[in-house]
N, C-alpha and C positions, 0 to 999 in steps of 0.2 A: 563594296569598302571594307568586307572582309578577306579578299584576296590580294596577293602582294602586287607593290603597285612600283612603277619606277619612280627615284626621286620628281619631286613637284617643281614646274620650272613655272615658280608665283608671281615671277614680276612682269611687270606689266611692258610688254616686247611687242605687244600687238598693235600697235598704235597707228592712224591714219597720219595723210601726209601732213595735216593741217594740225595734227595732235603735236608731233614731232618739230614741227616748226615751233609750236607754244612752247614746248618743254624746251627748247634751243634760248628761247628769248629769257625764260626764265632765268635758267643756268648762266646767260651770260650776265644775268642783272646780279646775279650772287655776288659778294665780297666780303671778305672779312675784317671784322671792326673788334682789335682786341680777340676775346675765343668765341664771338658772337657771328652770327652769318646777320649780314642786309639786304635785302633785296625789294627792286622795287617792282611796284605792282606792274601786270603786264596790261599796257594802256593801248586801245583800239582806238578810243577816240581821245582826241587832243583832249585834255583837264580845263583848257582856257572856255570850254564852252559851258562848263559847270555853273550855274547861277549861285549867287551867295543867298543861302536859305536862310540865314541866324532868324528869321522874324517864324519861319517854321519850327525852328528847333528851339527858340522861346516860347511857343505854344506848346510843343510836346515836354517841356519842362516844366511847365504849371499845369501840365494833366499828372505828368508823373507825381509831384510835390502832394498834390492832392488826394491820389489816392494814397501813397506811402503816410500820410497825415493821419489817416482814419486806423492807422495800426505801428502806436508809437516802436514796438520793438521790428517791425522792418524796415521801417524809417533810419532809427539806428544802424542794422544791419546792411542797410543800402549806404549810408553815409561813411561805414567803417570798411567797406569795398571799395567806397570812391577813394577812400584815403590811403589804403595798401596799395593801389593802383599807383599813385604818386608815389608814395614811398619806394615802392620797387622800381620805380622809374619805368612803368608802363604807359605811364600819361604823366606832361608835365604842365603847368599852368602858365600860358603866355603873359609876358610882360605888355604893359601898355606902349613903350616902346616899339615890341615887334608887332603889336595889331596895329600900328600907324605906319609902319615902313616897310612891312611885310607887302609886296607886289604880285606875287603870284597868285595861281589861283586857289580859290577859299569853298569848302564847302562844309557843312555840319551835319553830323549824323546821330540822331535821336537816339536815346536809351532808356530802358523801361523795364521793371522788374519782373522776374520768373519765379512763381512761387512752387516750392519741392517740398512740401512737409514730411514726403517720404525719405528724404535727404537728410543725414544726421548732422552732418559737416557743413553740409550749403545749403539750408532749407529756401534761401533766396537768392537768387543768381540774376546779375546786371546782365540784361543782352543790347547790346549797339545794333541796330538798323539800318544798313548802307542799300535796303531796297525800298525804302519811300521815295515818292514820287514829288518834285515840286517843280511846276510849272514843265510838266511836260518831262522831266530830266530824271534818270534814277541813277544813283552811283556806281550802282551795281554793274549797269549797260555798258559802261563808259570801260570796261574790263574785258579782256577775254578770260576764258573758264579755266585754262590748261587740262591739260590728261587727267583721267582719274588713275593713279598711279597705287592704288592700294593693291594689298596683294586679297587675290580670291579667296573666301571665306571656305569654299571646297578644298582650296591648296591647303587653307589652312589646317583644317580639319582631318586630312591627309596626314601631314607631317606632325599630326600630335599622336598618329598611332604608329609611328615610325619605329618609336624606343619607349624603352618602361616610364621615363620620366620625362614632362612636357613641362618648359618653363616660359612665362610671358613677364613683362615689364610693362613701365608705364612712363612717361617721360611728364614732370610735372608741370602743368602749364606749359607746354609742347609751344604751341602757338606766340606767347608771349616771349619766346626765347630769340624772335625772330626780329631783327630792327627793321624798321622803314626808313627811307629817305627823308628830309625834312620837306619836299615839295608834296611826298604824298602823305606826310603827317599834316598838311595843312587842310587837304579835303578829308579828313579824321576830326575836325576841331568837334567839342562837344560844350556844352554849357553845363555849370553846375555851381550851387552855392552853399552846400552842406545844412540844406533844408531852413535856413535863412530867409525866407520869402519875402522880408521886407528889404534886400536892399537888389541892387545890381547882380548879377551871375558874373561868374568867372568864366575866362577862358581856355579852354582846354585843346590839348592835340594828345590824340593816340599815336605813340611813338614805334608802337611793335603792331604785329599782325595780329588782325582784327578776326576773329571767330565769327564765320557766319557771311563773311565777304566772298562774291563768287572765286575767287582765284585761291582763298587761301587753302583747301586745301592740299592743291599741286604746288604752292609753293612750301609748303611745309613738308611734305615728304618729299619733294626736291633736296632743301635744307637737309632734312635727316639723310638723304642716301650719301649726299657730301661729306657728311660727319663721318658717315660708315666709310666709306671709301679712304678718308685721312687718316682712320683707323685700321684698315685692313691691313697693314704688316702686323700691328701689336695683336689682333681680335682679327684673324682671316674666317674664322667659322659663324661669328658673330655678323660680322661685314655680310656674308655672304646670304645670310636670313634675310636680308636686306630687297 
């Protein structure tokens, strides 16, 4: 580590043929909507075979509510995050007309809390689960994974030693900046009723990429690189780091 090194080629350019094909598939699915990217999920199995698992989602919701009711602070934090998602348009509530008229594939994703008491900003985080099994079907199994496009940690460490000052940055809610089309939204339905357990829950859809989905990291990285490519003329050095 203490010797001089050549500039590190940290891009993931050693992909297998199948990974190249998956990358191309995701790249071709990218389109600009305003100033955001919209990307379709890379389906390997037709989503029409997904079962409508609303009954499972209802049971999972009731279990989550029972846990949250044991701690009022957690219940309030959970509901606030659900409201924030809707306000920021990361999710939207479906109308009765939409529920009645939509004829495409439908699938529900359960959600639960993860407690992180060591985190001051977000001691509670909501996690959506696309890997649960229903009647032998798992949503994650319907997608291609996509390649690992993250820069290697070893390469990043070497680049930190090239100059006197190193700068790092973070994209706030990165996955939530990537839109998904309506067809993919309806296989990301979920139930919520603001902890009002005596009424029928509302049906929501996720409108953005869901952290934890199998292909989400590849989709996010491809969107990031496309953004860098767009800004290459104005910021060539920054674009090159990706």
